[in-house]
N, C-alpha and C positions, 0 to 999 in steps of 0.2 A: 541325812542328808549333814553333810560335813560341816565343820564348824569354821568360820570365819577366822584366819590368822593375820590379818592386815585390817587396818582401820582408819580414815582419815581424821586426825586430829584437829580441833578449830579452834585455837586460842579465843578466848572470850574477849581477849582486852583489846587485841589489833585487827584479829579476823584472820591471820595465815593460816592456811592448811596445808598439812605435810601430812601423807601417808606412813606409816610406822607399822613395823609385826609387832605383832601383841603376840607374849610367852604364852603357850598353852596353858600352863599350870600354876601361872601365878597373875596376881593383880599389881599394875604399878600405881603405885600411891605419888608419884612424884615425876613431874615434867618440865622440861623447862623450853620455853616457846624459841623457836631457834631465830625467829626475828626481832622479837621486841624484848625475850629474856626474862619473860613473866614466869614464876613459876606456877605452874597449874597444880590443884590438890583437887580431889574429887569434891562434889556437892555433896552436903546431909545425905545419906539415904545409900548414895553410889559407893561400891566398894573399890574404885579405881577411876584414875584419869578417861581410859576409855569409854567407861560407861556413862562417864561427867561430859565429854567433849569429842567422842568421837562418832563416825557413819556407822560404827558396830560396836556392841557389847562385847564384853572381854570373854575370852573362850569359857573360863570355868561360872559364867552365865548365861552363856548360850547353852553348853552343856548341862545345866539344872533345867532350862528350861524346855529341851527336848527331852528331860527323864519326865517330867510332869505331865 
């Protein structure tokens, strides 16, 4: 099964959704909403903004789940 490299991020402040590319080998810890400018950071226990606010978990987390 291939890893998803795109995810739809949804801003928890204004609800705006935007498709974004996820790096295959890194976790994104800061993202700025393009509509309202909110700074999104991971929720406690999540490694990145994609794991907290995205439609897909980040590739490193996906890869770990596949290997378990």
